[in-house]
C-alpha positions in Angstrom: -58.7 -108.9 -107.2 -59.2 -112.6 -107.2 -62.8 -113.1 -106.4 -65.8 -110.8 -106.7 -68.5 -110.4 -104.0 -71.6 -108.3 -104.5 -72.6 -105.7 -101.8 -75.7 -107.7 -100.7 -73.7 -110.9 -100.2 -71.0 -108.9 -98.4 -73.5 -107.5 -95.8 -75.1 -110.9 -95.2 -71.8 -112.7 -94.8 -70.3 -110.0 -92.6 -73.0 -110.5 -90.0 -72.7 -114.3 -90.1 -68.9 -114.5 -90.1 -68.5 -111.9 -87.3 -70.3 -114.3 -84.9 -68.1 -117.3 -85.8 -64.5 -116.2 -86.4 -62.3 -113.1 -86.7 -62.3 -112.0 -90.3 -60.3 -109.3 -92.1 -61.7 -107.8 -95.4 -58.9 -107.4 -97.9 -60.0 -106.0 -101.2 -62.6 -108.4 -102.4 -61.4 -111.4 -100.4 -62.4 -112.9 -97.1 -59.2 -114.0 -95.3 -59.6 -115.7 -92.0 -57.3 -114.6 -89.1 -54.6 -113.2 -91.5 -52.2 -110.5 -90.2 -53.0 -107.0 -91.4 -50.7 -105.7 -94.1 -49.2 -102.3 -93.6 -50.8 -100.8 -96.7 -54.2 -101.9 -95.5 -54.0 -100.1 -92.2 -56.7 -97.6 -93.0 -59.1 -100.3 -94.1 -58.5 -102.4 -91.0 -59.3 -99.5 -88.8 -62.6 -99.1 -90.8 -63.8 -102.7 -91.3 -67.0 -101.8 -93.2 -65.2 -100.5 -96.3 -65.6 -101.8 -99.8 -62.5 -100.9 -101.8 -61.2 -101.6 -105.3 -58.0 -100.9 -107.2 -59.6 -99.9 -110.5 -62.6 -97.9 -111.7 -65.9 -99.5 -112.4 -66.3 -100.8 -115.9 -70.0 -101.5 -115.7 -73.0 -100.3 -113.7 -73.1 -103.2 -111.2 -69.5 -102.3 -110.2 -70.2 -98.7 -109.4 -70.6 -97.6 -105.8 -73.9 -96.2 -104.6 -74.6 -93.1 -102.5 -78.0 -91.9 -101.6 -80.3 -90.2 -99.0 -83.6 -92.1 -99.7 -84.7 -89.7 -102.4 -81.6 -88.6 -104.3 -78.9 -91.0 -105.3 -75.9 -91.7 -107.6 -73.9 -94.6 -108.8 -70.2 -93.5 -108.7 -68.0 -95.2 -111.3 -64.7 -93.6 -109.9 -62.8 -93.1 -113.1 -59.5 -91.3 -113.0 -59.7 -89.9 -116.6 -63.5 -89.8 -116.8 -65.8 -89.8 -113.7 -69.4 -90.8 -114.2 -72.1 -90.2 -111.6 -75.4 -91.8 -112.8 -78.1 -89.9 -111.1 -81.5 -91.1 -109.7 -84.5 -89.3 -108.1 -87.1 -91.4 -106.5 -90.2 -89.9 -108.2 -88.9 -90.1 -111.8 -91.0 -92.9 -113.3 -92.2 -93.2 -116.9 -95.7 -92.3 -118.0 -98.2 -90.1 -116.3 -101.5 -90.1 -114.5 -103.9 -92.8 -115.8 -106.9 -95.0 -114.8 -105.9 -98.7 -114.9 -109.4 -100.0 -114.4 -110.7 -102.3 -117.0 -114.1 -101.0 -118.1 -115.2 -104.5 -119.3 -114.7 -106.1 -115.9 -118.2 -105.6 -114.5 -119.8 -107.0 -117.6 -117.5 -110.1 -117.6 -118.0 -110.9 -113.9 -121.2 -113.0 -114.2 -119.6 -115.2 -116.9 -116.4 -115.6 -114.8 -118.6 -116.7 -111.8 -120.5 -119.2 -114.0 -117.2 -120.7 -115.3 -115.9 -121.1 -111.8 -119.0 -122.7 -110.5 -119.0 -125.2 -113.3 -115.4 -126.1 -112.7 -114.0 -124.5 -115.8 -111.1 -122.8 -114.0 -108.8 -122.3 -116.9 -111.5 -120.7 -119.0 -112.4 -118.5 -116.1 -108.7 -117.5 -115.6 -108.3 -116.7 -119.3 -111.5 -114.5 -119.3 -110.3 -112.7 -116.1 -106.9 -112.0 -117.8 -108.6 -110.6 -120.9 -111.6 -108.7 -119.5 -110.9 -107.9 -115.8 -107.2 -107.1 -115.3 -105.8 -103.6 -115.3 -104.8 -101.8 -118.5 -101.8 -101.7 -118.6 -101.3 -104.6 -116.3 -97.7 -103.5 -115.5 -96.8 -100.5 -113.3 -94.8 -97.7 -114.8 -91.0 -98.4 -114.8 -88.5 -96.4 -112.9 -86.2 -94.2 -115.0 -82.7 -92.6 -114.4 -82.2 -88.8 -114.5 -78.9 -89.0 -116.4 -75.2 -88.7 -115.9 -72.8 -86.1 -114.5 -69.5 -86.5 -116.4 -66.2 -85.1 -115.2 -63.2 -85.3 -117.6 -59.7 -85.0 -116.2 -57.1 -84.2 -118.9 -53.7 -85.8 -118.3 -54.8 -88.3 -115.7 -54.4 -91.4 -117.8 -51.1 -92.4 -116.2 -52.4 -92.8 -112.6 -50.8 -94.9 -109.9 -51.9 -96.0 -106.4 -55.5 -96.0 -107.5 -58.1 -96.7 -105.0 -61.9 -96.3 -104.9 -64.0 -97.2 -101.8 -67.3 -96.9 -100.1 -67.4 -96.5 -96.4 -70.6 -98.2 -95.1 -70.4 -96.4 -91.8 -70.3 -92.9 -93.2 -71.9 -93.5 -96.6 -69.1 -91.6 -98.3 -67.6 -92.8 -101.6 -63.9 -91.9 -102.2 -61.5 -92.0 -105.1 -57.8 -91.4 -104.8 -54.7 -91.8 -107.1 -51.4 -90.2 -107.9 -50.4 -88.4 -111.1 -46.8 -87.0 -111.6 -46.3 -87.0 -107.8 -49.6 -85.3 -107.0 -52.3 -87.0 -105.0 -55.8 -86.3 -106.3 -58.9 -87.1 -104.1 -62.6 -87.2 -104.6 -65.3 -87.6 -101.9 -69.0 -88.1 -102.7 -72.0 -88.3 -100.5 -75.8 -87.5 -100.6 -77.0 -85.2 -97.8 -80.4 -86.0 -96.3 -80.5 -82.6 -94.6 -79.7 -80.4 -97.6 -81.1 -82.8 -100.2 -78.1 -82.5 -102.5 -75.3 -84.8 -103.6 -71.9 -83.3 -102.7 -68.7 -84.0 -104.6 -65.5 -82.7 -103.1 -62.3 -82.6 -105.2 -58.8 -82.0 -103.8 -55.1 -82.2 -104.6 -51.9 -82.4 -102.6 -50.6 -79.3 -104.3 -52.4 -76.0 -105.0 -53.6 -75.1 -108.5 -53.7 -78.6 -109.8 -57.4 -79.3 -110.3 -58.4 -79.2 -113.9 -61.6 -80.8 -115.4 -64.6 -80.4 -117.7 -68.1 -81.0 -116.4 -71.0 -81.9 -118.6 -74.3 -83.8 -118.4 -75.9 -86.5 -120.6 -79.2 -88.4 -120.5 -81.4 -90.8 -122.5 -84.4 -88.7 -121.6 -86.0 -86.0 -123.7 -84.0 -83.1 -122.3 -81.8 -80.1 -123.0 -78.6 -79.1 -121.1 -77.6 -75.5 -120.7 -75.5 -73.4 -118.3 -76.1 -70.4 -116.0 -73.7 -67.6 -115.2 -73.2 -68.8 -111.6 -71.2 -71.8 -112.8 -74.3 -74.1 -112.9 -75.2 -76.9 -115.3 -79.0 -77.2 -115.8 -80.7 -80.2 -117.4 -84.4 -79.8 -118.1 -86.4 -82.7 -119.5 -89.5 -84.9 -119.6 -89.9 -88.6 -118.7 -90.5 -91.3 -121.3 -93.7 -93.1 -122.4 -94.4 -96.7 -121.3 -97.1 -99.3 -122.1 -99.2 -96.8 -124.1 -99.1 -94.2 -121.3 -97.6 -90.9 -122.4 -94.9 -89.3 -120.3 -96.2 -86.3 -118.4 -93.5 -85.7 -115.7 -91.1 -82.8 -115.9 -87.7 -83.0 -114.2 -84.7 -80.8 -113.7 -81.2 -81.4 -112.5 -78.8 -78.7 -111.4 -75.0 -79.0 -110.9 -73.3 -76.0 -109.1 -69.5 -75.9 -109.3 -67.8 -73.9 -106.5 -64.1 -73.5 -107.0 -61.4 -72.2 -104.6 -58.6 -70.7 -106.6 -58.2 -70.9 -110.4 -61.0 -70.2 -112.7 -64.3 -71.7 -113.8 -65.2 -71.0 -117.5 -68.9 -71.2 -118.4 -69.5 -72.6 -121.9 -72.8 -73.3 -123.7 -73.3 -76.9 -122.5 -70.4 -77.5 -120.1 -68.1 -76.0 -117.5 -64.3 -76.0 -117.4 -62.4 -75.6 -114.2 -58.7 -74.7 -114.5 -55.9 -74.5 -111.9 -58.2 -74.7 -108.8 -56.9 -75.6 -105.3 -60.2 -77.2 -104.2 -63.6 -77.7 -105.8 -67.0 -78.5 -104.4 -69.9 -79.7 -106.6 -73.5 -79.6 -105.5 -76.1 -81.7 -107.4 -79.8 -81.1 -106.9 -82.7 -82.9 -108.8 -86.4 -82.5 -108.6 -89.5 -83.5 -110.6 -93.1 -82.2 -111.0 -94.5 -85.3 -109.1 -95.5 -83.9 -105.7 -91.9 -83.0 -105.1 -90.9 -80.6 -102.3 -88.2 -79.2 -104.7 -89.7 -76.7 -107.1 -87.3 -76.6 -110.1 -89.6 -77.8 -113.0 -91.8 -75.4 -114.8 
């Protein structure tokens, strides 16, 4: 990859360039009127595809999936996959009254300063006596990470990760010891879950460990139905104590092989196919009712 282009710039330039000249997107480069290479045939047939030849090394390089409420940043690692999870009602703090109780008493003096042309003094008094406490809104917070570890996948070849902007599906594919491994990730607006589908070109080759991590105050446990459960509370901010509960559940559905339930993680061995369903909800007027 010779030149980086962020997603916002890509979308803006694709509209402008399409009206001026024929453009082929190759990796992260814009090449005008170049012949299509054979290995890029699938990308040329799907022009709105962002693709890369290595995993994301930082958050801004990860590929987003989401349904308006539930989203993830997909890092696409072959040895360790990270899905950073978001839910749109998970903010810091809790219910509070931002009104400044000194505002009414200060109002006559503010008016007097304005009418006498002392605008700076009036502005300073407004900032001190009339603005909200806290003056900032509560910050947005992430839920945490789903981590998938794939033993023996360090020597991968033909690596590719992509995001199809038409279908909103993120994909990862690579070869290890002659076996092609694939991952597809999307967020369903109908079922309100993130779906991760794992496959391999030969049966019985899917092996991984699944766990969860977060910076929130939370615990992670497992259930007998091959489910990871994270229960937690949001953080404090600007003197407002966190009062929001949240819960994330990760259900692993394997075809073939075995799923072993440990205390804080799940292990999948010798599976043919695996589907992972991720659901998240909070206690903030959410239609999902996990937290208690």
